[in-house]
C-alpha positions as CSV (number, residue, x, y, z in Angstrom):
1,M,9.0,-43.6,13.0
2,A,9.7,-43.2,9.3
3,K,11.3,-40.1,7.9
4,V,8.1,-39.3,5.9
5,E,6.1,-39.1,9.1
6,L,8.6,-36.6,10.6
7,K,8.5,-34.4,7.5
8,K,4.8,-34.4,7.1
9,P,4.0,-31.9,10.0
10,I,6.6,-29.5,8.6
11,V,5.1,-29.5,5.1
12,E,1.7,-29.0,6.7
13,E,3.0,-26.1,8.7
14,I,4.4,-24.4,5.6
15,A,1.1,-25.2,3.7
16,E,-0.9,-23.7,6.5
17,N,1.2,-20.5,6.6
18,I,0.9,-19.9,2.8
19,K,-2.7,-20.9,2.5
20,D,-4.1,-17.3,2.8
21,A,-0.9,-15.5,2.1
22,Q,-1.0,-12.4,0.0
23,S,2.8,-12.6,-0.6
24,V,5.6,-15.1,-0.2
25,V,9.3,-14.0,-0.6
26,L,12.3,-16.2,-0.7
27,V,15.7,-14.9,0.4
28,D,19.2,-16.2,0.6
29,Y,20.4,-15.4,4.2
30,R,24.0,-16.7,3.8
31,G,26.6,-14.3,5.3
32,L,24.2,-12.6,7.8
33,T,25.7,-12.3,11.3
34,V,23.6,-13.5,14.3
35,E,23.0,-9.9,15.3
36,Q,21.8,-9.0,11.8
37,D,19.5,-12.0,11.6
38,T,18.0,-11.1,15.0
39,Q,17.4,-7.6,13.8
40,L,15.8,-8.8,10.6
41,R,13.5,-11.2,12.4
42,K,12.5,-8.4,14.8
43,Q,11.6,-6.0,12.0
44,L,9.7,-8.7,10.1
45,R,7.8,-9.7,13.3
46,E,6.9,-6.0,14.0
47,A,5.5,-5.8,10.4
48,G,3.3,-8.9,10.9
49,I,5.4,-11.1,8.6
50,T,6.1,-14.8,9.3
51,Y,9.8,-15.5,8.6
52,K,11.3,-18.9,8.8
53,V,14.0,-21.1,7.5
54,Y,12.9,-24.5,6.1
55,K,14.5,-27.1,4.0
56,N,14.0,-26.5,0.3
57,T,12.5,-30.0,-0.2
58,M,9.8,-29.2,2.5
59,M,9.0,-25.9,0.9
60,N,8.9,-27.5,-2.6
61,F,6.3,-30.1,-1.3
62,A,4.2,-27.4,0.4
63,F,4.3,-25.1,-2.7
64,K,3.0,-27.8,-5.1
65,G,-0.5,-27.1,-6.4
66,T,-0.6,-23.6,-5.0
67,D,0.0,-20.1,-6.5
68,F,3.5,-20.3,-5.0
69,E,4.6,-23.3,-7.1
70,S,6.5,-20.9,-9.4
71,L,9.0,-20.4,-6.6
72,A,10.3,-24.0,-6.9
73,P,13.2,-23.2,-9.3
74,L,14.5,-20.7,-6.7
75,L,14.8,-23.4,-4.0
76,E,18.5,-23.9,-4.3
77,G,21.0,-23.1,-1.6
78,P,20.0,-21.8,1.8
79,S,16.5,-20.3,1.7
80,A,14.3,-18.5,4.1
81,V,10.7,-17.6,3.5
82,A,8.9,-14.4,4.5
83,I,5.1,-14.7,4.4
84,S,2.5,-12.0,4.8
85,K,-1.2,-12.5,5.0
86,D,-2.2,-8.8,5.5
87,D,0.1,-6.5,3.5
88,A,1.1,-7.8,0.1
89,T,4.1,-5.5,-0.3
90,A,5.4,-5.7,3.3
91,P,7.8,-8.6,3.0
92,A,9.5,-7.1,-0.1
93,R,9.7,-3.7,1.5
94,V,11.2,-4.8,4.8
95,L,13.6,-7.2,3.3
96,A,14.8,-4.8,0.6
97,K,15.3,-2.0,3.2
98,F,17.2,-4.4,5.4
99,A,19.3,-5.6,2.5
100,K,20.6,-2.0,2.1
101,T,22.3,-2.3,5.5
102,A,23.2,-5.9,5.2
103,P,24.3,-6.7,1.6
104,A,24.7,-10.4,2.5
105,L,20.9,-10.7,2.4
106,E,19.8,-11.5,-1.1
107,L,16.2,-11.5,-2.4
108,K,15.6,-14.5,-4.7
109,G,12.1,-13.8,-5.8
110,G,8.5,-14.1,-4.7
111,V,4.9,-14.3,-5.4
112,V,2.7,-11.2,-4.7
113,E,-1.1,-11.7,-5.0
114,G,-0.6,-14.7,-7.3
115,I,2.0,-13.2,-9.6
116,Y,5.6,-14.4,-9.7
117,Y,8.4,-11.8,-9.5
118,D,12.1,-12.3,-9.8
119,A,14.6,-10.5,-7.5
120,Q,14.5,-7.4,-9.6
121,G,10.7,-7.4,-9.6
122,M,10.7,-7.8,-5.8
123,T,12.9,-4.7,-5.5
124,G,10.4,-2.8,-7.6
125,I,7.6,-4.0,-5.4
126,A,9.5,-2.9,-2.3
127,S,9.3,0.7,-3.5
128,I,5.4,0.6,-3.4
129,P,4.2,2.3,-0.2
130,S,2.3,0.4,2.3
131,R,-1.5,0.4,2.3
132,E,-1.6,2.7,5.4
133,E,0.7,5.2,3.7
134,L,-1.4,5.2,0.5
135,L,-4.6,5.7,2.6
136,S,-3.1,8.5,4.6
137,K,-2.0,10.2,1.4
138,L,-5.5,9.8,0.0
139,L,-7.0,11.1,3.2
140,G,-4.6,14.1,3.1
141,S,-5.6,15.0,-0.4
142,I,-9.3,14.8,0.5
143,Q,-8.9,16.8,3.7
144,S,-6.9,19.6,2.1
145,P,-9.8,21.2,0.1
146,I,-12.1,20.7,3.1
147,A,-9.6,22.4,5.4
148,N,-9.3,25.3,2.9
149,F,-13.1,25.6,2.7
150,A,-13.4,25.7,6.5
151,R,-10.7,28.3,6.7
152,V,-12.5,30.6,4.2
153,M,-15.8,30.1,6.1
154,N,-14.1,31.0,9.3
155,Q,-12.7,34.2,7.8
156,L,-16.2,35.1,6.5
157,A,-17.6,34.5,10.0
158,E,-14.9,36.7,11.6
159,K,-15.7,39.6,9.1
160,G,-19.3,39.6,10.2
161,G,-20.8,36.8,8.1
162,A,-21.8,36.3,4.5
163,S,-24.4,39.1,4.5
164,E,-21.7,41.8,4.5
165,C,-19.9,40.1,1.6
166,E,-23.1,39.8,-0.4
167,A,-24.2,43.5,0.1
168,P,-22.1,45.0,-2.7
169,A,-23.2,42.3,-5.1
170,K,-26.9,43.0,-4.5
171,E,-26.5,46.7,-5.0
172,E,-25.0,46.2,-8.4
173,A,-27.5,43.6,-9.5
174,P,-30.7,45.8,-9.3
175,A,-29.0,48.5,-11.4
176,E,-28.2,46.0,-14.1
177,E,-31.7,44.5,-14.1
178,A,-33.4,47.9,-14.2
179,A,-31.7,49.0,-17.3
180,P,-32.9,46.1,-19.5
181,A,-36.4,46.4,-18.2
182,A,-36.5,50.1,-19.1
183,E,-35.3,49.2,-22.6
184,E,-37.9,46.5,-23.1
185,A,-40.9,48.7,-22.0
186,P,-40.7,51.2,-24.9
187,A,-40.4,48.3,-27.4
188,E,-43.7,46.8,-26.1
189,T,-45.5,50.1,-26.3
190,A,-44.3,50.7,-29.8
191,A,-45.6,47.3,-30.9
192,E,-49.1,48.1,-29.6
């Protein structure tokens, strides 16, 4: 069997993994201990991220003609690829967080939603909260006014309802309305 035939399934596997990917991040994993690598793989798997080490030439062939072709210049030295199809910021976030505890892990760069970012850009993307965090913050900001309104309504109900709160307002209103009506009446009779 020729070498090309052996390499073709690997290139197809990479191409299939990146086909619907929202983000692809390349890292240099040199210097990681086996324990650190195992921990990293576990964290990435829990976040739904595919993480694999491929030969640079295989990744280069798979990236050609895709949004990830801009990663080709980074394919030097040992490279691992982290691919996410669901959360665009997840690979950068998990890898950058892990790199704080394992300085040997180095972000090379990546493509997030079709835009290329260098290592520094990927660190910036890592600071973006996940979609779930953003949605929970939005939901919290929406719920806060509703909860306050419900609390006020509950207090009104405990005091005997809105009718007791409106009673003083109704007593003042007729007195104010009566005064202008009395002033207008003499003006009309004077005009006649």
